[in-house]
C-alpha positions as CSV (number, residue, x, y, z in Angstrom):
1,M,-19.4,17.4,8.3
2,A,-21.5,20.5,6.4
3,S,-24.4,20.4,4.6
4,I,-26.4,23.0,2.6
5,I,-30.1,24.1,3.7
6,I,-32.4,25.4,0.8
7,H,-35.2,28.2,2.3
8,Q,-37.6,27.5,-0.1
9,E,-39.7,30.6,0.6
10,K,-37.0,32.9,-0.8
11,I,-36.5,31.6,-4.1
12,K,-38.9,33.4,-6.6
13,N,-37.6,31.5,-10.2
14,P,-36.5,28.1,-9.4
15,G,-35.9,27.8,-12.9
16,D,-33.1,30.3,-13.0
17,V,-31.5,28.8,-9.5
18,L,-30.7,25.5,-11.4
19,K,-28.1,27.1,-13.5
20,V,-26.0,28.2,-10.6
21,C,-24.5,25.0,-9.9
22,P,-22.0,24.3,-12.2
23,F,-22.4,20.3,-11.5
24,G,-25.9,20.0,-11.9
25,A,-26.6,19.3,-8.0
26,I,-29.5,21.5,-7.9
27,Q,-32.8,19.3,-8.7
28,Y,-36.6,20.8,-8.9
29,E,-39.2,18.5,-8.6
30,N,-42.8,18.9,-7.7
31,G,-42.2,22.5,-7.2
32,V,-39.4,21.9,-4.5
33,L,-35.9,22.6,-4.9
34,S,-33.1,19.7,-3.6
35,I,-29.7,19.1,-3.5
36,S,-28.6,15.8,-4.7
37,A,-25.5,13.6,-4.2
38,A,-23.6,15.5,-7.2
39,C,-22.8,18.7,-4.9
40,K,-19.2,19.4,-4.7
41,M,-19.6,21.3,-1.5
42,C,-18.3,24.3,-3.7
43,K,-20.6,26.7,-1.9
44,L,-21.1,28.5,-5.5
45,C,-24.8,28.2,-4.5
46,V,-24.2,30.2,-1.3
47,K,-22.3,32.6,-3.2
48,N,-24.3,32.8,-6.5
49,G,-27.7,32.3,-5.5
50,P,-30.6,34.2,-4.5
51,V,-29.8,36.0,-1.2
52,G,-30.7,34.0,2.0
53,A,-31.8,30.9,-0.2
54,F,-28.7,29.0,0.3
55,E,-27.3,28.1,3.7
56,L,-23.8,26.1,4.5
57,V,-25.0,24.6,8.0
58,E,-21.7,23.0,10.2
59,Q,-22.6,20.1,11.8
60,P,-20.8,20.0,15.4
61,L,-18.1,17.4,15.6
62,V,-18.1,15.1,18.5
63,Q,-14.8,14.8,20.0
64,I,-13.5,11.4,20.2
65,D,-11.7,10.0,23.4
66,K,-8.2,9.2,21.9
67,D,-7.1,8.1,25.3
68,A,-9.8,5.0,25.1
69,W,-8.0,3.5,22.2
70,R,-4.7,1.8,23.0
71,G,-2.3,-0.3,20.9
72,I,-1.2,-1.1,17.3
73,A,-2.9,-4.1,15.6
74,V,-1.3,-6.1,12.6
75,Y,-3.5,-8.3,10.9
76,V,-1.7,-11.7,10.1
77,E,-1.9,-12.6,6.4
78,H,-1.5,-16.2,5.8
79,T,-2.1,-19.2,3.7
80,H,-3.4,-22.5,5.5
81,G,-1.4,-21.2,8.4
82,E,1.7,-20.0,6.6
83,I,2.4,-16.6,7.4
84,H,3.0,-14.1,4.5
85,P,6.3,-12.2,5.1
86,V,4.0,-8.7,5.0
87,T,2.8,-9.8,8.1
88,F,6.4,-9.7,9.8
89,E,7.4,-6.4,8.2
90,L,4.2,-4.8,9.4
91,I,5.0,-6.0,12.9
92,G,8.5,-4.5,12.3
93,K,7.2,-1.0,11.9
94,A,3.9,-1.5,14.7
95,R,6.7,-2.0,17.1
96,E,8.8,1.4,15.8
97,L,5.4,3.3,15.8
98,A,4.5,1.9,19.4
99,A,8.1,2.9,20.9
100,K,7.2,6.2,20.4
101,I,3.2,6.6,22.3
102,A,4.3,3.3,25.0
103,H,1.7,1.4,23.4
104,P,1.4,-2.6,22.8
105,V,1.7,-4.2,19.8
106,Y,-1.0,-6.9,18.7
107,A,-1.6,-9.4,16.0
108,V,-5.2,-10.9,15.2
109,F,-4.5,-13.9,13.5
110,V,-7.8,-15.5,11.9
111,G,-8.6,-19.0,10.3
112,Y,-8.7,-22.9,11.2
113,Q,-6.3,-25.0,12.9
114,I,-3.6,-22.0,12.8
115,T,-3.2,-22.2,16.9
116,S,0.2,-23.9,16.5
117,K,1.7,-21.5,13.8
118,A,1.0,-18.5,15.8
119,E,3.7,-19.4,18.0
120,E,6.1,-18.0,15.3
121,L,4.5,-14.4,15.8
122,R,6.3,-14.5,19.2
123,H,9.5,-14.6,17.9
124,Y,9.1,-11.2,16.2
125,G,8.1,-8.8,19.5
126,V,4.4,-8.9,19.4
127,D,2.9,-8.3,22.9
128,R,-0.1,-10.3,22.2
129,I,-1.5,-12.7,19.8
130,Y,-5.2,-12.6,19.4
131,V,-6.3,-15.9,17.6
132,Y,-9.5,-17.2,15.9
133,D,-9.3,-20.4,15.1
134,Q,-12.5,-22.1,13.9
135,P,-14.2,-24.3,11.2
136,E,-15.7,-21.5,9.9
137,L,-12.9,-19.6,9.2
138,E,-11.0,-22.3,7.2
139,V,-10.9,-20.6,3.9
140,F,-11.1,-16.7,3.4
141,R,-14.4,-15.1,2.9
142,A,-14.8,-11.5,3.8
143,E,-17.9,-11.8,6.1
144,P,-16.7,-14.0,8.6
145,Y,-13.4,-12.7,8.9
146,A,-14.5,-9.5,8.7
147,A,-16.8,-10.2,12.0
148,A,-13.7,-11.8,13.4
149,M,-11.8,-8.3,13.4
150,E,-14.6,-6.2,14.3
151,D,-14.9,-8.3,17.4
152,F,-11.2,-8.0,18.1
153,I,-11.3,-4.4,17.8
154,T,-14.7,-3.8,19.8
155,A,-13.1,-5.7,22.5
156,L,-9.4,-4.5,22.4
157,R,-10.1,-1.1,20.8
158,P,-6.7,-0.4,19.4
159,S,-5.7,3.0,18.0
160,T,-4.3,1.8,14.9
161,V,-4.6,-1.4,12.8
162,L,-2.1,-2.2,9.7
163,V,-3.2,-4.4,7.1
164,G,-1.1,-6.0,4.2
165,G,-1.7,-4.5,0.9
166,T,-2.9,-8.2,-0.7
167,T,-5.9,-9.4,-2.2
168,V,-7.1,-10.6,1.0
169,G,-6.3,-7.5,2.9
170,R,-7.7,-5.2,0.3
171,S,-10.9,-6.9,0.3
172,L,-10.8,-7.0,4.1
173,A,-9.7,-3.5,5.8
174,P,-12.4,-1.7,3.7
175,R,-15.0,-3.7,5.1
176,V,-13.8,-3.4,8.8
177,A,-13.2,0.1,8.1
178,A,-16.6,0.9,6.8
179,H,-18.2,-0.9,9.9
180,F,-16.4,1.6,12.5
181,R,-17.0,4.4,10.1
182,T,-13.3,5.3,10.1
183,G,-10.5,6.3,7.8
184,L,-8.5,3.9,5.6
185,T,-5.5,5.2,3.5
186,A,-4.6,2.2,1.1
187,D,-1.0,1.4,-0.5
188,C,0.9,3.5,2.3
189,T,4.6,4.2,1.3
190,K,5.4,5.8,4.8
191,L,3.9,5.9,8.4
192,D,5.0,7.5,11.5
193,M,3.1,8.2,14.7
194,Q,2.5,11.5,16.6
195,P,2.5,12.2,20.3
196,N,-1.5,12.1,20.5
197,T,-1.5,8.6,18.7
198,D,-2.6,10.3,15.2
199,L,-1.3,8.3,12.6
200,D,0.9,9.8,9.6
201,Q,-0.2,8.2,6.6
202,I,1.6,8.9,3.1
203,R,0.9,7.8,-0.2
204,P,1.3,8.7,-3.5
205,A,-2.0,10.4,-5.1
206,F,-2.9,11.7,-8.4
207,G,-0.8,9.0,-10.7
208,G,2.0,9.3,-8.3
209,N,2.3,13.2,-9.1
210,I,2.3,14.2,-5.3
211,M,2.7,12.4,-2.1
212,A,-0.5,12.9,0.0
213,H,-0.1,13.2,3.9
214,I,-3.1,12.0,5.4
215,R,-4.4,11.9,9.4
216,T,-7.4,10.5,10.7
217,R,-7.4,13.3,13.2
218,N,-10.9,12.2,15.2
219,H,-11.7,8.6,14.5
220,R,-10.8,5.5,15.9
221,P,-9.4,2.8,14.9
222,Q,-6.7,4.3,12.0
223,F,-6.6,1.8,9.1
224,A,-3.6,1.6,7.0
225,T,-2.9,-1.0,4.1
226,V,0.9,-1.4,3.2
227,R,2.0,-3.5,0.2
228,Y,4.5,-6.0,0.7
229,K,8.3,-5.2,0.5
230,I,7.4,-1.4,1.0
231,F,9.0,-2.5,5.0
232,S,12.0,-4.3,6.5
233,A,11.1,-7.6,8.8
234,P,12.6,-6.9,12.0
235,P,15.7,-9.5,13.0
236,R,13.9,-13.0,14.5
237,L,14.2,-13.4,18.2
238,Q,16.0,-16.1,19.8
239,Q,13.8,-15.8,22.7
240,P,9.8,-15.8,22.0
241,R,8.3,-13.2,23.9
242,G,4.3,-12.6,24.2
243,E,1.3,-14.0,24.9
244,I,-1.5,-16.1,22.7
245,Q,-5.2,-15.7,23.9
246,V,-7.6,-17.8,21.7
247,M,-10.4,-16.1,21.1
248,Y,-14.2,-17.6,20.3
249,L,-17.2,-16.5,18.3
250,D,-20.5,-17.9,17.9
251,P,-20.8,-19.8,14.5
252,E,-23.9,-17.8,13.8
253,R,-21.7,-14.6,13.3
254,L,-19.5,-16.3,11.0
255,R,-22.1,-17.1,8.5
256,S,-21.7,-16.0,5.3
257,G,-23.4,-15.7,1.8
258,V,-20.5,-17.1,0.0
259,R,-19.9,-21.0,-0.3
260,V,-16.4,-22.1,-1.5
261,L,-16.8,-24.8,-3.8
262,S,-13.0,-25.5,-4.4
263,I,-9.8,-24.1,-4.2
264,E,-7.1,-24.6,-6.8
265,S,-3.3,-23.3,-6.5
266,K,-1.8,-21.2,-9.1
267,P,1.2,-22.8,-11.0
268,V,4.5,-21.2,-8.7
269,V,5.9,-18.4,-11.1
270,E,9.6,-16.9,-10.6
271,N,8.5,-13.7,-8.3
272,I,10.6,-10.4,-9.0
273,E,9.8,-9.4,-4.9
274,N,11.9,-12.1,-3.9
275,A,14.7,-11.4,-6.1
276,E,18.2,-10.5,-4.9
277,V,19.2,-9.0,-8.4
278,I,16.8,-7.0,-10.8
279,V,17.8,-5.6,-14.0
280,A,14.6,-3.2,-15.1
281,V,14.3,-1.4,-18.4
282,G,12.5,1.3,-19.5
283,R,11.4,3.3,-22.5
284,G,15.0,3.8,-23.7
285,L,14.9,0.4,-25.1
286,R,14.1,0.8,-28.7
287,K,12.6,-2.7,-29.7
288,E,11.3,-5.9,-28.1
289,Q,14.1,-7.7,-29.4
290,D,16.7,-6.0,-27.5
291,L,15.3,-7.2,-24.4
292,E,17.8,-10.1,-24.9
293,L,20.5,-7.8,-24.0
294,I,18.9,-7.0,-21.0
295,R,18.2,-10.7,-20.2
296,A,21.6,-11.4,-20.9
297,L,22.9,-9.1,-18.1
298,A,20.3,-10.5,-15.6
299,E,21.5,-13.8,-16.2
300,R,24.8,-12.7,-15.9
301,L,24.3,-11.5,-12.6
302,G,21.7,-14.1,-11.7
303,G,19.0,-11.9,-11.4
304,Q,15.5,-11.1,-13.0
305,I,14.5,-8.4,-15.5
306,A,11.6,-6.1,-15.0
307,S,9.9,-3.3,-16.4
308,T,8.5,0.0,-16.4
309,R,4.6,0.5,-17.4
310,P,4.8,1.2,-21.1
311,L,6.7,-2.0,-21.7
312,I,4.1,-3.9,-20.5
313,E,1.2,-1.7,-22.2
314,A,3.3,-2.5,-25.4
315,G,3.1,-6.5,-24.8
316,W,7.2,-7.0,-24.4
317,V,7.2,-7.8,-20.6
318,D,4.7,-10.0,-18.1
319,P,2.6,-7.7,-16.0
320,R,4.0,-9.4,-13.3
321,R,7.5,-7.9,-13.7
322,Q,6.0,-4.2,-13.5
323,I,7.8,-2.3,-10.9
324,G,6.2,0.6,-9.5
325,L,2.6,1.7,-8.2
326,S,0.5,-0.2,-10.6
327,G,2.9,-3.0,-10.6
328,R,5.1,-4.6,-8.0
329,T,7.2,-3.2,-4.8
330,V,10.9,-4.5,-4.5
331,S,13.9,-4.5,-2.5
332,P,16.6,-6.3,-4.1
333,K,20.4,-6.1,-2.8
334,L,21.1,-4.7,-6.7
335,L,18.8,-3.3,-9.1
336,I,20.1,-1.8,-12.3
337,T,18.0,0.5,-14.2
338,C,18.2,0.7,-18.0
339,G,16.8,3.9,-19.9
340,I,14.5,4.4,-17.1
341,S,13.7,8.3,-16.4
342,G,12.6,7.4,-12.6
343,S,9.2,8.9,-12.3
344,V,7.5,8.7,-8.9
345,Q,5.3,5.7,-10.1
346,F,8.1,3.9,-10.6
347,T,10.7,4.9,-7.6
348,A,7.9,4.5,-5.2
349,G,8.0,0.4,-6.1
350,M,12.0,0.2,-5.8
351,G,12.6,2.7,-2.7
352,A,13.6,-0.2,-0.8
353,A,16.4,-1.5,-3.0
354,N,20.0,-1.6,-0.7
355,F,22.2,-0.5,-4.5
356,V,20.9,1.2,-7.4
357,V,22.7,1.5,-10.5
358,A,21.2,3.8,-13.0
359,I,21.9,4.0,-16.8
360,N,20.4,7.1,-18.8
361,N,21.7,9.3,-21.5
362,D,20.2,12.3,-19.8
363,P,22.4,13.4,-17.2
364,Q,19.1,15.3,-16.0
365,A,16.7,12.2,-15.4
366,H,15.3,11.9,-12.3
367,I,16.5,8.5,-11.4
368,F,19.7,9.6,-11.0
369,K,18.9,11.5,-7.7
370,V,17.7,8.3,-6.2
371,A,20.4,6.0,-7.6
372,H,23.6,5.1,-5.7
373,L,25.5,5.0,-8.8
374,G,25.0,7.1,-12.1
375,L,26.3,6.1,-15.8
376,V,25.2,8.8,-17.9
377,G,25.3,7.2,-21.5
378,D,23.8,5.0,-24.4
379,L,22.7,1.4,-22.7
380,Y,23.4,0.1,-25.8
381,E,26.9,0.8,-25.5
382,I,27.5,0.4,-21.6
383,I,25.7,-2.9,-21.0
384,P,27.6,-4.7,-23.6
385,A,30.8,-3.0,-21.8
386,L,29.2,-4.5,-18.7
387,L,28.9,-8.0,-20.1
388,Q,32.4,-8.1,-21.1
389,Q,33.8,-6.9,-17.7
390,L,31.4,-8.5,-15.1
391,G,32.0,-11.9,-13.9
392,S,29.5,-14.0,-11.8
393,G,29.4,-13.1,-8.4
394,Q,27.3,-12.0,-5.4
395,P,25.5,-8.4,-5.5
396,S,28.3,-6.6,-3.3
397,Q,30.9,-7.9,-5.6
398,V,29.3,-6.5,-8.4
399,Q,28.9,-3.5,-7.1
400,E,32.7,-2.8,-6.8
401,H,32.8,-3.9,-10.6
402,L,30.4,-1.3,-11.5
403,K,32.5,1.3,-10.3
404,T,35.5,0.1,-12.3
405,V,33.3,0.1,-15.3
406,K,31.9,3.7,-14.3
407,S,35.9,5.1,-14.3
408,E,36.5,2.8,-17.6
409,V,33.5,3.8,-19.5
410,I,32.1,6.8,-18.8
411,G,35.5,8.3,-17.6
């Protein structure tokens, strides 16, 4: 950390000094100059201010003992004990990362009447499962759940904590990270581990125009949240392994200022995250009525339709069907993109698709760099041709049909 100190005695005209900072961070009150929270640490005051008036002081950084933090922990996302699939995906990634540094993998399960449900986690290679099973934890409230996580981290001192990028995870992880005054990278798309246990955290930044590479070099634990469908879940083991350890917290530590009056279940809706076949459409669609063409192709393949952000903003498609950074992450067996250029914002949400077919009339479109099969042409000509030749079938069979269509329609 660094700070700027003002030597008041070296300033003769305080009014003139206020103009040195382009952000208005230098303030003058009651005859004293000070620097506000608006300071960007650009150091222009040190460079352009009166000689010796502003001094940049670097505070010594206390080095952390990384060897004192060991293990990779996964927060178990669940609803009334039913474990969310993102948990298994994170366990798979945690095992991969832990193998590089010979660390154990932990799972932290917080709730009420969930101990029996924890048995399923033993089939995914977790070394130890810590269960906080108390009445005060029956429904999610940030304060008591954070208290349980803080208790676990204080006792086990894991080097890394992975949390699902869900509504609950995005509420819980920042609170716990702030408690330990450590770093948190949200919505990571890639994770890797350095030999010194520094976690490589990669995520889109500046609206998806760059990929930020983040490391928490001198704080522990390291927190990262990851969306559902970014990673693949490991195969379920026939023989369970690992231990279950039930933890206990004084009910006083689980007090909350929030009182849950009732819980209402949302109606079940079709979810593109779980679709095996998706037909996605973008700016290449000329008018809303033409969605029927996209819908016909999706229905022929037994899949669902999705779209990019512009069509969502136009009100043509339900927001829950948006793929990308500000939408959903999908991993279908077959993804057909129609009139989509392939911006980073979109491709970040479909990178886990098994087989990608791109239809676009621009041969230089970025989508062709990430597609397994590219059809260069007008979607209004290609899709009707596909509908004529495609029979119903499994995604793997459809891929073979598409290769034939490429040769016959595109040449």
